[in-house]
OpenMM code with the backbone's topology and positions (N, CA, C; nanometers):
from openmm import Vec3, app, unit

residues = "UNK UNK UNK UNK UNK UNK UNK UNK UNK UNK UNK UNK UNK UNK UNK UNK UNK UNK UNK UNK UNK UNK UNK UNK UNK UNK UNK UNK UNK UNK UNK UNK UNK UNK UNK UNK UNK UNK UNK UNK UNK UNK UNK UNK UNK UNK UNK UNK UNK UNK UNK UNK UNK UNK UNK UNK UNK UNK UNK UNK UNK UNK UNK UNK UNK UNK UNK UNK UNK UNK UNK UNK UNK UNK UNK UNK UNK UNK UNK UNK UNK UNK".split()
positions = [
    Vec3(3.3176, 2.2410, 1.3796),
    Vec3(3.3319, 2.0970, 1.3860),
    Vec3(3.3447, 2.0597, 1.5335),
    Vec3(3.2596, 1.9690, 1.5737),
    Vec3(3.2628, 1.9251, 1.7114),
    Vec3(3.3645, 1.8153, 1.7336),
    Vec3(3.3771, 1.7775, 1.8592),
    Vec3(3.4740, 1.6744, 1.8953),
    Vec3(3.4375, 1.5410, 1.8297),
    Vec3(3.3075, 1.5150, 1.8157),
    Vec3(3.2641, 1.3892, 1.7538),
    Vec3(3.3139, 1.3798, 1.6094),
    Vec3(3.2961, 1.4878, 1.5334),
    Vec3(3.3428, 1.4877, 1.3950),
    Vec3(3.4950, 1.4793, 1.3892),
    Vec3(3.5605, 1.5475, 1.4801),
    Vec3(3.7064, 1.5434, 1.4834),
    Vec3(3.7541, 1.4023, 1.5142),
    Vec3(3.6868, 1.3350, 1.6060),
    Vec3(3.7226, 1.1970, 1.6390),
    Vec3(3.7019, 1.1061, 1.5180),
    Vec3(3.5967, 1.1302, 1.4421),
    Vec3(3.5718, 1.0515, 1.3201),
    Vec3(3.6845, 1.0726, 1.2193),
    Vec3(3.7291, 1.1970, 1.2061),
    Vec3(3.8386, 1.2252, 1.1129),
    Vec3(3.9666, 1.1555, 1.1563),
    Vec3(3.9919, 1.1526, 1.2868),
    Vec3(4.1110, 1.0843, 1.3369),
    Vec3(4.0996, 0.9343, 1.3103),
    Vec3(3.9800, 0.8790, 1.3273),
    Vec3(3.9596, 0.7368, 1.2992),
    Vec3(3.9838, 0.7078, 1.1508),
    Vec3(3.9344, 0.7947, 1.0631),
    Vec3(3.9578, 0.7778, 0.9195),
    Vec3(4.1077, 0.7881, 0.8883),
    Vec3(4.1741, 0.8818, 0.9532),
    Vec3(4.3186, 0.8974, 0.9353),
    Vec3(4.3910, 0.7702, 0.9766),
    Vec3(4.3524, 0.7133, 1.0907),
    Vec3(4.4161, 0.5901, 1.1377),
    Vec3(4.3957, 0.4759, 1.0392),
    Vec3(4.2777, 0.4683, 0.9783),
    Vec3(4.2527, 0.3662, 0.8761),
    Vec3(4.3451, 0.3858, 0.7561),
    Vec3(4.3563, 0.5106, 0.7098),
    Vec3(4.4453, 0.5396, 0.5963),
    Vec3(4.5899, 0.5127, 0.6323),
    Vec3(4.6268, 0.5410, 0.7570),
    Vec3(4.7629, 0.5159, 0.8033),
    Vec3(4.7953, 0.3671, 0.7981),
    Vec3(4.7012, 0.2838, 0.8429),
    Vec3(4.7204, 0.1385, 0.8388),
    Vec3(4.7332, 0.0874, 0.6962),
    Vec3(4.6658, 0.1527, 0.6025),
    Vec3(4.6711, 0.1116, 0.4624),
    Vec3(4.7945, 0.1672, 0.3918),
    Vec3(4.8707, 0.2495, 0.4609),
    Vec3(4.9922, 0.3054, 0.4030),
    Vec3(4.9678, 0.4220, 0.3097),
    Vec3(4.8506, 0.4828, 0.3176),
    Vec3(4.8166, 0.5930, 0.2278),
    Vec3(4.8635, 0.7288, 0.2806),
    Vec3(4.8927, 0.7380, 0.4103),
    Vec3(4.9389, 0.8639, 0.4691),
    Vec3(5.0560, 0.8368, 0.5622),
    Vec3(5.1302, 0.9436, 0.5911),
    Vec3(5.2390, 0.9321, 0.6876),
    Vec3(5.1865, 0.9658, 0.8262),
    Vec3(5.2552, 0.9160, 0.9271),
    Vec3(5.2150, 0.9403, 1.0648),
    Vec3(5.2342, 1.0876, 1.1001),
    Vec3(5.1345, 1.1446, 1.1682),
    Vec3(5.1450, 1.2822, 1.2154),
    Vec3(5.2407, 1.2835, 1.3333),
    Vec3(5.3384, 1.3701, 1.3269),
    Vec3(5.4375, 1.3785, 1.4337),
    Vec3(5.3985, 1.4909, 1.5297),
    Vec3(5.4220, 1.4711, 1.6603),
    Vec3(5.3893, 1.5753, 1.7578),
    Vec3(5.4549, 1.7095, 1.7262),
    Vec3(5.5748, 1.7059, 1.6688),
    Vec3(5.6425, 1.8309, 1.6341),
    Vec3(5.5637, 1.9113, 1.5310),
    Vec3(5.4959, 1.8418, 1.4388),
    Vec3(5.4150, 1.9100, 1.3384),
    Vec3(5.3000, 1.9850, 1.4050),
    Vec3(5.2358, 1.9194, 1.5002),
    Vec3(5.1229, 1.9813, 1.5701),
    Vec3(5.1721, 2.0988, 1.6547),
    Vec3(5.2865, 2.0826, 1.7192),
    Vec3(5.3412, 2.1903, 1.8021),
    Vec3(5.3770, 2.3122, 1.7173),
    Vec3(5.4251, 2.2883, 1.5963),
    Vec3(5.4576, 2.3982, 1.5052),
    Vec3(5.3312, 2.4773, 1.4702),
    Vec3(5.2234, 2.4058, 1.4437),
    Vec3(5.0960, 2.4715, 1.4131),
    Vec3(5.0446, 2.5470, 1.5356),
    Vec3(5.0606, 2.4886, 1.6535),
    Vec3(5.0173, 2.5559, 1.7753),
    Vec3(5.0904, 2.6888, 1.7934),
    Vec3(5.2198, 2.6914, 1.7667),
    Vec3(5.2964, 2.8158, 1.7785),
    Vec3(5.2446, 2.9213, 1.6815),
    Vec3(5.2142, 2.8785, 1.5589),
    Vec3(5.1601, 2.9715, 1.4593),
    Vec3(5.0253, 3.0269, 1.5056),
    Vec3(4.9429, 2.9395, 1.5628),
    Vec3(4.8119, 2.9838, 1.6109),
    Vec3(4.8261, 3.0810, 1.7276),
    Vec3(4.9184, 3.0554, 1.8174),
    Vec3(4.9415, 3.1463, 1.9305),
    Vec3(4.9852, 3.2838, 1.8802),
    Vec3(5.0736, 3.2855, 1.7815),
    Vec3(5.1198, 3.4120, 1.7243),
    Vec3(5.0024, 3.4860, 1.6590),
    Vec3(4.9204, 3.4132, 1.5843),
    Vec3(4.8058, 3.4736, 1.5168),
    Vec3(4.7070, 3.5301, 1.6180),
    Vec3(4.6810, 3.4559, 1.7270),
    Vec3(4.5886, 3.5036, 1.8290),
    Vec3(4.6416, 3.6310, 1.8945),
    Vec3(4.7702, 3.6367, 1.9215),
    Vec3(4.8300, 3.7557, 1.9819),
    Vec3(4.8170, 3.8760, 1.8871),
    Vec3(4.8402, 3.8525, 1.7588),
    Vec3(4.8264, 3.9602, 1.6608),
    Vec3(4.6828, 4.0108, 1.6544),
    Vec3(4.5882, 3.9174, 1.6544),
    Vec3(4.4472, 3.9570, 1.6484),
    Vec3(4.4064, 4.0340, 1.7734),
    Vec3(4.4506, 3.9892, 1.8894),
    Vec3(4.4171, 4.0591, 2.0135),
    Vec3(4.4748, 4.2006, 2.0133),
    Vec3(4.5962, 4.2165, 1.9637),
    Vec3(4.6581, 4.3490, 1.9557),
    Vec3(4.5821, 4.4380, 1.8579),
    Vec3(4.5410, 4.3812, 1.7465),
    Vec3(4.4675, 4.4590, 1.6468),
    Vec3(4.3302, 4.4989, 1.6991),
    Vec3(4.2667, 4.4107, 1.7751),
    Vec3(4.1366, 4.4431, 1.8351),
    Vec3(4.1520, 4.5603, 1.9317),
    Vec3(4.2578, 4.5561, 2.0123),
    Vec3(4.2812, 4.6626, 2.1097),
    Vec3(4.3126, 4.7959, 2.0411),
    Vec3(4.3748, 4.7907, 1.9248),
    Vec3(4.4186, 4.9124, 1.8571),
    Vec3(4.3091, 4.9773, 1.7728),
    Vec3(4.2094, 4.9018, 1.7311),
    Vec3(4.1096, 4.9573, 1.6398),
    Vec3(3.9927, 5.0189, 1.7165),
    Vec3(3.9363, 5.1205, 1.6573),
    Vec3(3.8197, 5.1849, 1.7163),
    Vec3(3.6934, 5.1540, 1.6384),
    Vec3(3.7089, 5.0926, 1.5245),
    Vec3(3.5968, 5.0597, 1.4379),
    Vec3(3.5258, 4.9348, 1.4907),
    Vec3(3.3997, 4.9493, 1.5282),
    Vec3(3.3244, 4.8378, 1.5867),
    Vec3(3.3006, 4.7246, 1.4870),
    Vec3(3.2792, 4.7581, 1.3597),
    Vec3(3.2610, 4.6528, 1.2584),
    Vec3(3.3877, 4.5694, 1.2445),
    Vec3(3.4997, 4.6380, 1.2419),
    Vec3(3.6277, 4.5679, 1.2300),
    Vec3(3.6532, 4.4835, 1.3542),
    Vec3(3.6194, 4.5350, 1.4720),
    Vec3(3.6361, 4.4592, 1.5952),
    Vec3(3.5537, 4.3310, 1.5913),
    Vec3(3.4332, 4.3406, 1.5378),
    Vec3(3.3477, 4.2224, 1.5260),
    Vec3(3.4103, 4.1165, 1.4371),
    Vec3(3.4621, 4.1589, 1.3229),
    Vec3(3.5277, 4.0644, 1.2303),
    Vec3(3.6509, 4.0019, 1.2952),
    Vec3(3.7286, 4.0844, 1.3634),
    Vec3(3.8500, 4.0343, 1.4278),
    Vec3(3.8162, 3.9384, 1.5416),
    Vec3(3.7095, 3.9670, 1.6156),
    Vec3(3.6681, 3.8764, 1.7230),
    Vec3(3.6235, 3.7414, 1.6683),
    Vec3(3.5584, 3.7420, 1.5523),
    Vec3(3.5195, 3.6145, 1.4897),
    Vec3(3.6439, 3.5365, 1.4463),
    Vec3(3.7415, 3.6059, 1.3895),
    Vec3(3.8667, 3.5406, 1.3509),
    Vec3(3.9386, 3.4846, 1.4731),
    Vec3(3.9368, 3.5603, 1.5816),
    Vec3(4.0013, 3.5163, 1.7050),
    Vec3(3.9316, 3.3920, 1.7603),
    Vec3(3.8007, 3.3889, 1.7540),
    Vec3(3.7264, 3.2717, 1.8018),
    Vec3(3.7615, 3.1476, 1.7202),
    Vec3(3.7756, 3.1644, 1.5907),
    Vec3(3.8130, 3.0523, 1.5036),
    Vec3(3.9541, 3.0050, 1.5368),
    Vec3(4.0457, 3.0985, 1.5571),
    Vec3(4.1837, 3.0617, 1.5904),
    Vec3(4.1882, 2.9866, 1.7233),
    Vec3(4.1086, 3.0308, 1.8196),
    Vec3(4.1038, 2.9613, 1.9487),
    Vec3(4.0476, 2.8203, 1.9335),
    Vec3(3.9465, 2.8054, 1.8503),
    Vec3(3.8891, 2.6724, 1.8263),
    Vec3(3.9931, 2.5805, 1.7624),
    Vec3(4.0689, 2.6328, 1.6695),
    Vec3(4.1737, 2.5532, 1.6049),
    Vec3(4.2822, 2.5152, 1.7046),
    Vec3(4.3141, 2.6067, 1.7960),
    Vec3(4.4140, 2.5773, 1.8989),
    Vec3(4.3650, 2.4642, 1.9902),
    Vec3(4.2359, 2.4662, 2.0232),
    Vec3(4.1787, 2.3581, 2.1043),
    Vec3(4.1862, 2.2247, 2.0301),
    Vec3(4.1581, 2.2278, 1.9013),
    Vec3(4.1663, 2.1053, 1.8199),
    Vec3(4.3097, 2.0533, 1.8149),
    Vec3(4.4041, 2.1435, 1.7997),
    Vec3(4.5450, 2.1026, 1.7943),
    Vec3(4.5852, 2.0375, 1.9258),
    Vec3(4.5406, 2.0932, 2.0372),
    Vec3(4.5720, 2.0351, 2.1682),
    Vec3(4.5103, 1.8965, 2.1815),
    Vec3(4.3861, 1.8835, 2.1367),
    Vec3(4.3169, 1.7547, 2.1410),
    Vec3(4.3923, 1.6528, 2.0554),
    Vec3(4.4314, 1.6938, 1.9349),
    Vec3(4.5023, 1.6030, 1.8447),
    Vec3(4.6370, 1.5628, 1.9045),
    Vec3(4.7058, 1.6560, 1.9643),
    Vec3(4.8346, 1.6259, 2.0264),
    Vec3(4.8174, 1.5217, 2.1362),
    Vec3(4.7117, 1.5337, 2.2137),
    Vec3(4.6842, 1.4338, 2.3182),
    Vec3(4.6587, 1.2962, 2.2569),
    Vec3(4.5920, 1.2925, 2.1419),
    Vec3(4.5569, 1.1648, 2.0794),
    Vec3(4.6766, 1.0955, 2.0144),
    Vec3(4.7720, 1.1732, 1.9637),
    Vec3(4.8834, 1.1098, 1.8913),
    Vec3(5.0048, 1.0840, 1.9791),
    Vec3(5.0033, 1.1333, 2.1020),
    Vec3(5.1180, 1.1078, 2.1896),
    Vec3(5.0861, 1.0006, 2.2903),
] * unit.nanometer
topology = app.Topology()
chain = topology.addChain("A")
for resn in residues:
    res = topology.addResidue(resn, chain)
    for name in ("N", "CA", "C"):
        topology.addAtom(name, app.Element.getBySymbol(name[0]), res)
């Protein structure tokens, strides 16, 4: 998901927020998710370093890339809601 789609989702969220259908996202919620993502990335990096299986390394690297993308999204969202 690119930044454009993410921005569209935030706009939809803001519309729902104005209609009273959702609660406001709090910065603490995003920070909690960021901490979980940092922990997950550290675990994946350690597992990549420990494994000798190239297939497993490939799968773990894909998971790590996804976790990094989610961390970037969380940072972007935190900037938008603060």
